[in-house]
N, C-alpha and C positions, 0 to 999 in steps of 0.2 A: 432254690430257684431266683435267679436275679431278677428284681422289679424292673419292668419296662420303664425307661426313662421317657417323659413326654418330649415330642419334637418342639423346636422353638416356637412355631406357630401356637402350639396348643398352651405354651407357657405364656407368651405374650397376650394371648387374646381369649382368656377363658374366663374373664371377670364380669362378662355381661355389661361392658363399659358405654353402650347406647351407639348412637349413629358414628360419632367419631371413630370409635374402636372397630366398628363394622367397616368402616372405608379403609383404615389402616390395614385390617386384614386383608381386604380386597387388594390393596395396593402390595402387600406382601406376597400374595399368589401371583399376582400379575408380574411382579418383578421375578419371581422364581421362574416363571414360564418364558418370558421374553427378553430377560436382560434389561440392563438400564437404556441401550441406545435405542431399543424397539418398544419399550412400554410406554404407553400414551394415556391419557385420562380416558379415551374410549376402551382401551384394554382393561384398565382398572375398572370402568364401569361394567364390563362384561363379567367380572368377578363379584360385582355388587349386587345383592338380591333386591335393591331399593332403586328408585329413581335416581339417573345419573345427575340430575340437576343438583342433588343433594351434595355431590361432590364439588362441585363449582360454588356452591354457597358456602362451602367450609375453606376451600383452598383457591387460591388464583392460579397455581400452575402445578405442573407434573413434580417439579424440584421443590415447591413449597410442601406438598404432600410427603414427597420421600424424606425431607428433612424432618417433618414431624414424625415419621416412621422411625428414623435414626434416633430421634429424641426419646420416643417411647421405649425404644430398646435400651438407651441410657438410664432412662427412669428407672427401669427394671433392675439394670444392674446396681444402681445406687439405692433404692429404696426397698425392693422385694427380696432380690436374690441373697443379701446377707442374713436374713432371717432363716435361710434354708442351708447355710454353709456350716461345715463342722466346727465344733468349739476349739480344737486343737489347730495351731497355726500350721504345723508341719502338714496336716491332712489337707489344709487349705491350699497350701502351695504345690502340693502332690496333685491336688485336684485340677488346679489351673494348668499344670503341665500335662496332665492326661488330657484335657479337653483341648488346650490353646496349642498344644505342639504335637500330641500325638493323636488329636482329632477323634477320640474316643467318643462315642455318644452323640456324634455331631452329622447331620445329614449333609452329605457332600454338596447336594446342590444348593444348600443355603450359603456356601463360602463365597462362590463366584458373584453373586449379587453385591454382597458386601464389600467384596474387593473392588468391584466396578464403582460403587459408591464412593469408596475412599480415594479412588484414582480421580474423581471429579474435583477434588481439592486441589488439585495441581492449578487449574484454572479459575476455580469458583470459591469466593471468599467465605460464602456462607457454609459451604462443605467443609473448607478448611478450619473455620471456627469450631464446628461440631466435632471434628476428629482431634483437634487440639484440645478440646474439653474431654473427649472420651479417653484420650491417651492418658492425659492427667488424672481422670479419675480411677482408670485401671491401675496405673503406675503407684498412685496414692495408697490404693486399697492393698496392693502388694507389699508396698513398705509398710503399712501398719501392721501387716501379718508378720513381717520379718522383725519388726521392732517388738512385736509381742512375744515372738519365739526367743529373741535374745533376753528379754527381761525374764522368762520363764526358764531360762537355762537350757533350753533344747536346740538352740541355734548358736552358732558362733558368733563371735564380736565382729561384724562386718559392718560396712557402710550400707545402710538399709535403702537409701535412695538410689545408689548406685547398682545394688544387685536387682532392685525392681526394675530400673531402666534396662539393664541388660535381658532380663527375662522377657519383659514385655516386648523388647524389639525382636528378639528371637522368635517370639510367637507371631509377629507381623510378618517376619520375613518368611516362616514356615507357611503362613496363609496364603502369601502372594506365590510361592513356589507350587502350593498345593493345586493351583486352577491352571497351571502350564505343564504338569508332569504327572506321571503316576505316581502312586504310593510306595514305591519301593525304597525310598531314601527315609520315608517317615520314622520307621522305628529305629534307623541308626541314629537320626537326628535326637530323636527322644531319649535314647540311650545315652548319648553324650551330654544332653542337658542335666539328665539325673546324676551321671557321674560327676559333673561339676558341681552340683548341689551337694552332693555326698562328700566331696573334698572341701568345698568352700563355705558351706552353709549350715549343714546338719551336724550334730554332735552325735 
């Protein structure tokens, strides 16, 4: 029997991190319910089981709070997630494709709000800076996995940075399309990505 995979909320907010983490969890819930344009401090307060004044004590605005939420997600990716990843670099690449391209084990309701927040980067420098940092972190991790696979002789000699950039960009495009279409195309897209990796990366 396959072990049930925790939802993103459970992964991010399971450590008893105190008031700040409780506020971020409330923001996560409110964002899921209302989306970026409709979420407000009041809506976040409705999901928070303590005084709403604590939110204003920690954050100056909705965007200040949501940027901290995004930062918390990135901190998890950089600090905690690597400890849970497989030792084999091919398994890590395949796991990325499964989740980020095939959307396995992802609650579909979580994709939309994250895409909405990325879209704010078009006009907001703070969001832009966050997503530049986030994209660099993901691409660097993928490139490190590819370089490790090359060193171990299980990957072909490729430009690791170039391959990582392509793979991450495909995942972003898939995420954007997923919020405006049904999932009929997802399997075909994932299959094409896997075929490309079989030809160009794996030995």
